[in-house]
C-alpha positions, 0 to 999 in steps of 0.5 A, a space after each residue: 294113633 287115634 288122637 293123631 287121626 282126630 287131630 288131622 280130621 279136625 285140621 281138614 275140617 278147618 280147611 273145609 270151613 275156611 273154604 280152602 279145601 281143594 277138590 280134585 275133579 277126575 278126567 276120564 279122557 286124555 288132557 286136551 282142549 276138550 275133556 270129559 269129567 264125571 259131569 260129562 264133556 267140557 271145554 278145558 280152559 284151566 290147563 297149562 297146555 299152551 301149545 296144545 301138545 299134551 295129546 298131539 299125535 306126533 308127541 304121543 307117537 314118539 312116546 309110544 315108540 320110546 316104550 319099545 326102543 327104550 323101555 318103561 322106566 330107568 330104575 336108577 339115578 342118572 350117575 349110576 345107570 340112569 342116563 340114556 343117550 336120549 337124556 343127553 339129546 334132550 338136555 342139549 336141545 334144551 340148552 340150544 333152545 334156551 341159548 345156554 351152554 348146557 342143561 340138566 334134567 330133573 324129575 320136575 321144575 319143583 326139584 330143579 328149583 329145590 336143588 339149585 340154591 343149596 349147591 350154588 349159594 352158601 352162608 357168605 352169599 345172598 339170594 334176592 327173590 321176588 315176593 311172588 315167586 313160585 313156592 318151589 323157589 321159596 322152598 329151594 331158597 330155604 334149603 340154602 344157608 345164604 342170606 335172604 332178601 325179598 323185593 316187592 313184586 316187579 318193584 325195581 326201586 326195592 330191588 335196588 335197595 335189596 342189592 345195596 343191602 346185600 352188597 353192604 352186608 359183604 355178600 361174596 356172590 349175589 343172585 336175583 331170582 324171579 319168575 319169568 311169568 307170575 302165574 296168578 296174574 299173567 304178568 311178565 317180570 321186567 327182565 331188562 331192568 332186572 339185568 341192568 341192576 344186576 350188572 350194576 351190582 355184579 349180581 347173577 340173574 336166575 329166571 323160572 320160565 315155566 309159564 313161558 318156555 315154548 311160546 313166549 318170545 318171537 321163537 318161543 324161547 321164553 321171557 328172556 327172548 321176549 324182553 331182549 335179554 337172551 344172553 344176559 340170564 345166568 340160570 334158567 329153570 323150566 318145565 316139560 310139564 306145561 307147553 312142552 307136551 305136559 309130561 313130567 320133568 324140569 331142567 336147569 339151563 346155564 353155564 357149563 360149570 353150573 350144570 356140572 356142579 349140579 350134577 355132582 351135588 344137587 340132591 334131587 338129581 342125585 337121589 331121584 330116578 331119571 326122567 322116564 324114557 317115554 317122557 324124554 322122547 315125547 318132550 324131545 318131539 314137543 320141543 321140536 314142534 315148538 322150535 320149528 313151527 310158528 303156527 301153534 304160537 300164532 294160534 295161541 296169540 289169536 285165541 288170547 286176543 279174542 278172549 280178552 276182546 270178547 270178555 271186555 265187551 261183555 263187561 268183565 274185569 280182566 287184569 291187563 296183559 297179553 299172556 294166555 293166562 287171563 285172570 277174570 277178576 271178582 273183587 271185594 268181600 263177596 268175590 271169592 264166593 261169586 268166583 266159585 259159584 260162577 266157575 261151578 255154573 260154567 261147568 254145567 254149561 260145558 266149560 271147565 275153569 277154576 276159581 282162586 281166592 285167598 290165601 292163593 291170591 290177595 284178600 279181596 282179589 278173587 279170580 277165575 284164571 282162564 288159560 288159553 291154548 293153541 288147541 282151542 278153536 275160535 268157536 271154543 273161545 266164543 263158547 267160553 265167553 258165552 258160558 261166563 255170561 250165562 253163569 254171571 246171569 244165573 249167579 247174579 
């Protein structure tokens, strides 16, 4: 055992030496646009709390009431005695919001992506995946015996080539898989072009819409609404852990037959406890707010536009776009160090952001990924920009 322990310690030291060790900064407050850490109060610009619902009083009240009405935990998987009527209520609400026939809840979207491919695609099938897809998609694809193809990020010529290769290889069933929004860049997948190509080759389309559901598109339905392909996506996966209240849980929204087959064979569904009752109730309320109120989405849009405008005026390099994920770039060999130092300096100015560098992002493309929220005020956004300027002046 000592030898193993020493080997692991050496591996951890190597991670630290490479500058890749991830420190966890503990919050001493609820998740919100304003948080407290061991370093004191801070404006939070690195959460996935896009609609500001993580501490919304109506969401918290719904979750609190559910503890009295439904209990603390399910202590069971869904097919034994882990399904309450509110689980099905939430699944039906997700399906209606997504524009699909049905939906199925998973403990997380990671589990949803981990469960879908093995069930639906076998050795005679083909999975064509964008090269920058989320790790959960990559891991899920690996669990399937299907033939695997990869296309360059948002590159439609390469997607066509991979579709041709899958067709020429005699694939029975083909699916094109993409993130709706690529989380390190804030870029949208070109879903209209993807659907056009998929239909030309008789392929299915699957989208992980975790960084879009609730706030992207005219009514917040997601990237398929934003791109005008509401009725052309076969499988949508998403999360309850970002805009929809920030709790745990994920889902697959799809045709009835797909959902029913996943209920029969998806291992993360069959062998994991059902989503906790309070999370279900809070997520139902969050989905209701996202569905029925335009103001949180409008506030998020205003904050995103203001941040981009002020940062550009201040001379920072941003990746272009409109999504509330706004990467502030620090290119070059020294970029990773500079991004980390600026993020650390910003915390001293009361703004909490995180730097990302290789291998999370490509070499030489270090960044601080800023994430705007409807919970931020205009003053919060201006304070964030001011902290960037002050930290840049300090770091040099």
